[in-house]
N, C-alpha and C positions, 0 to 999 in steps of 0.2 A: 335372295338367290341362295340355294343350298351350297354348302362347301364343296360337294362333289362336282357340281356344275361349274363353280368358279375354277376348280383345278383343270377341268377340261378346256375352259376358255383361255386359261393361262398357258396352255401348251403352244409351242411354236407350230406354225402351219404344217411343217413337214412331219410332225409327230402326230398330227390329228388324222382321223380316218374318215372316209366317206363324207357324210353330211356335215360333220364338224369342220372339215377342211374348207367347205364351201358355205360357211355360215353367212347368213344375210342379216342386214341391219333393218330393224323396224323401229321408228320410221327411217326412211332413207332408201328403201327399195321400191321398185315399181311392182304393180300387181303381177305382171308377167314374170318378174324375177322370183317373186314369192311362190307363184304357181309352179314354176319350173323346179324350184327347190323342194316343194312339197311332193310333187310327183316323183322326182328322182330319188328322194330320201325314202319315200314309202316303197318304191319299187326295190330299192336296195334292201330295205328291212324285210321284204317278202321274198328275198332270194331271187329276184328277177322275174317272179311269176306275175304276169300282168293281170290275170284273173283275180288273184288274192289282193293285189294293190287296188284294182278297180273296186272290189267289194269294200275295202277299208275306206276308200275315198268317196264311195257312193257315186261313182261315175261309170260309164261303159268302158269295156275293154277296148273298143274301137277308139274312144277318146284318148286313152293312154297311148295306143299305137300311133294315132295321128300326131299327138304331142311329141312323141319320141322322134318321129320322122321330121317334125318341125325343128326340133333341137339338134338334129343331125346325129342322133345316137344310133349306132349300128348294133343290132342285136344278133347274136349267133343263134341260128336255128338249130334245134335239136335234130340229130340224124335219126331217122326211123328206118325200119327194115325196107320200106317201100322206096326210100331215097337212095339206098345203096345200089350200086350196079350189080347186075346178076353175076353170080360166081360161075366160072367156067369149069 
């Protein structure tokens, strides 16, 4: 293991960010836990863009949306002009 990776692993949980905080153990994790970790970490790395994450993982955008729903992850929808109420 590279020294940089060891330093990250030695950080206390509250000092870690994103995927580092939710590290999984292999062996010791279920396939569902590994899948969740991979999807959420990739989505985070892509800035929340499901299309980019889907391309990286070679799965459909719909599959990511389904999994996020299954995980109970609530995503903020970007507001577009058509979503805004008409100005009086």
